[in-house]
C-alpha positions as CSV (number, residue, x, y, z in Angstrom):
1,M,0.0,0.0,0.0
2,N,1.3,3.4,-0.9
3,T,0.8,5.9,1.9
4,P,1.1,9.6,1.2
5,P,3.7,11.4,3.4
6,S,2.5,13.3,6.4
7,P,2.1,17.0,5.9
8,P,4.8,19.3,7.4
9,G,4.1,19.7,11.1
10,A,2.0,16.6,11.4
11,E,4.5,15.2,13.8
12,G,4.2,18.0,16.4
13,T,7.1,18.7,18.7
14,D,7.2,15.3,20.4
15,G,6.1,13.1,17.4
16,S,2.8,12.1,19.1
17,S,0.2,14.6,17.9
18,V,-1.0,16.4,14.8
19,R,-1.0,20.1,15.6
20,I,-3.6,22.5,14.1
21,G,-3.3,26.2,14.5
22,A,-6.5,28.0,15.5
23,L,-6.9,31.7,14.6
24,V,-9.7,33.3,16.6
25,P,-10.7,36.7,17.9
26,L,-10.7,36.3,21.7
27,T,-10.1,40.0,22.7
28,R,-11.5,43.3,21.7
29,P,-11.7,45.0,19.2
30,G,-12.5,41.6,17.8
31,W,-16.0,40.1,18.1
32,V,-15.2,38.1,21.2
33,E,-18.5,36.3,21.3
34,A,-18.1,35.0,17.7
35,G,-14.5,34.0,18.6
36,R,-15.7,32.0,21.5
37,H,-18.2,30.2,19.4
38,L,-15.6,29.6,16.7
39,L,-13.2,28.2,19.2
40,A,-15.9,26.0,20.7
41,G,-16.6,24.6,17.2
42,L,-12.9,23.9,16.6
43,E,-12.6,22.2,19.9
44,L,-15.6,20.1,19.3
45,A,-14.2,19.0,15.9
46,V,-10.9,18.1,17.5
47,R,-12.7,16.1,20.2
48,D,-14.7,14.2,17.5
49,V,-11.6,13.4,15.5
50,N,-9.7,12.2,18.6
51,D,-12.7,10.2,19.8
52,A,-12.7,8.4,16.4
53,G,-9.0,7.5,16.7
54,G,-7.3,10.7,15.6
55,I,-5.4,11.0,12.3
56,V,-3.6,7.8,11.4
57,G,-3.8,6.9,15.1
58,R,-2.4,10.2,16.3
59,P,-4.5,12.7,18.2
60,L,-5.1,16.2,17.0
61,E,-3.9,19.1,19.2
62,L,-5.3,22.6,18.8
63,V,-2.8,25.5,19.2
64,V,-4.9,28.7,19.7
65,R,-3.8,32.2,18.9
66,D,-5.9,35.4,19.5
67,T,-6.1,37.7,16.4
68,A,-8.1,40.4,18.2
69,A,-9.5,41.3,14.8
70,D,-6.1,42.8,13.9
71,P,-4.6,41.8,10.5
72,Q,-1.1,42.4,11.8
73,K,-1.6,40.1,14.8
74,A,-3.1,37.5,12.6
75,T,-0.1,37.6,10.3
76,A,2.3,37.3,13.3
77,A,0.2,34.4,14.6
78,V,0.5,32.6,11.3
79,D,4.3,33.1,11.4
80,E,4.5,31.9,15.0
81,L,2.3,28.8,14.4
82,A,4.4,27.9,11.3
83,R,7.5,28.1,13.5
84,L,5.8,25.8,16.0
85,G,5.3,23.3,13.2
86,V,1.5,23.1,12.9
87,A,0.2,21.0,10.0
88,A,-2.5,23.4,9.1
89,L,-4.5,26.5,10.2
90,A,-8.2,26.9,10.7
91,G,-10.5,29.6,11.9
92,E,-10.8,33.4,11.9
93,Y,-14.0,35.3,11.8
94,H,-13.3,38.7,10.5
95,S,-12.9,38.8,6.7
96,V,-10.2,41.4,6.5
97,V,-8.2,39.6,9.2
98,A,-8.7,36.3,7.4
99,R,-7.5,37.8,4.2
100,A,-4.2,38.9,5.8
101,A,-3.8,35.4,7.4
102,A,-4.6,33.7,4.2
103,A,-2.0,35.7,2.3
104,R,0.7,34.8,4.8
105,A,-0.3,31.1,5.0
106,D,-0.3,30.9,1.2
107,A,3.2,32.5,1.1
108,L,4.4,29.9,3.6
109,G,2.7,27.0,1.9
110,L,0.7,26.3,5.0
111,P,-2.9,25.0,4.5
112,F,-5.5,27.4,5.9
113,L,-9.2,26.7,6.1
114,C,-11.1,29.9,6.8
115,S,-14.2,28.8,8.7
116,S,-16.3,32.0,9.0
117,A,-15.2,35.0,7.0
118,V,-17.3,35.7,4.0
119,L,-15.1,38.0,1.9
120,D,-15.1,36.7,-1.7
121,A,-11.5,38.0,-2.1
122,L,-10.4,35.0,0.0
123,T,-11.2,32.6,-2.8
124,E,-11.6,34.8,-6.0
125,Q,-8.2,33.5,-7.1
126,P,-8.0,30.0,-5.5
127,T,-4.6,28.9,-4.3
128,Q,-3.3,25.5,-3.4
129,W,-3.2,26.4,0.3
130,V,-6.2,28.5,1.2
131,R,-9.9,27.6,1.2
132,A,-13.0,28.9,2.9
133,S,-15.7,26.6,4.2
134,P,-18.9,26.6,2.3
135,R,-21.3,29.3,3.1
136,R,-25.0,28.5,3.1
137,S,-27.7,31.0,2.3
138,P,-31.4,30.5,2.6
139,T,-33.3,30.3,-0.7
140,A,-37.0,30.1,-1.5
141,G,-38.6,26.9,-0.3
142,G,-36.4,26.4,2.7
143,S,-33.4,24.8,0.8
144,T,-29.9,26.1,1.0
145,Q,-27.4,27.2,-1.7
146,T,-23.7,26.9,-1.4
147,S,-21.7,30.0,-2.2
148,S,-19.5,30.0,-5.2
149,S,-16.6,31.2,-3.1
150,A,-16.2,27.9,-1.4
151,R,-14.4,25.9,-4.2
152,G,-12.1,22.9,-3.8
153,T,-10.3,21.5,-0.9
154,V,-7.2,22.6,0.9
155,G,-4.1,21.3,-0.8
156,S,-5.7,20.8,-4.2
157,P,-5.2,23.2,-7.1
């Protein structure tokens, strides 16, 4: 069986966990309440993955950084998380902040899944490293429609 290599940072610092960087607004002027909800969702996802056996038998570990809705803090957080060896980034709520984080993650070749921001500029020119999760908007009849800005998956062209 041919197994693909682990992504950079998948080993973590001690070889036992897959580290994921979380970018969330946890202090003002960021929308703190949204940041708490975003973090709770990321923690729930990590718990679900770990309860199901982790990634190739290794647990996920969330490494959280506060962006405070500041693009410069977000960029610095991306750099720090990359130095810490995270395998990927997820999160951010504010579109302008997510755009700055996405640009830095893309420059570093670090996968970033933007979970909440809605700025189409995040995905107008898709990159190999940055994606936004699908946005749902109500349509007539109660069904939902996926936004065109949520194309592809992280790591695919």
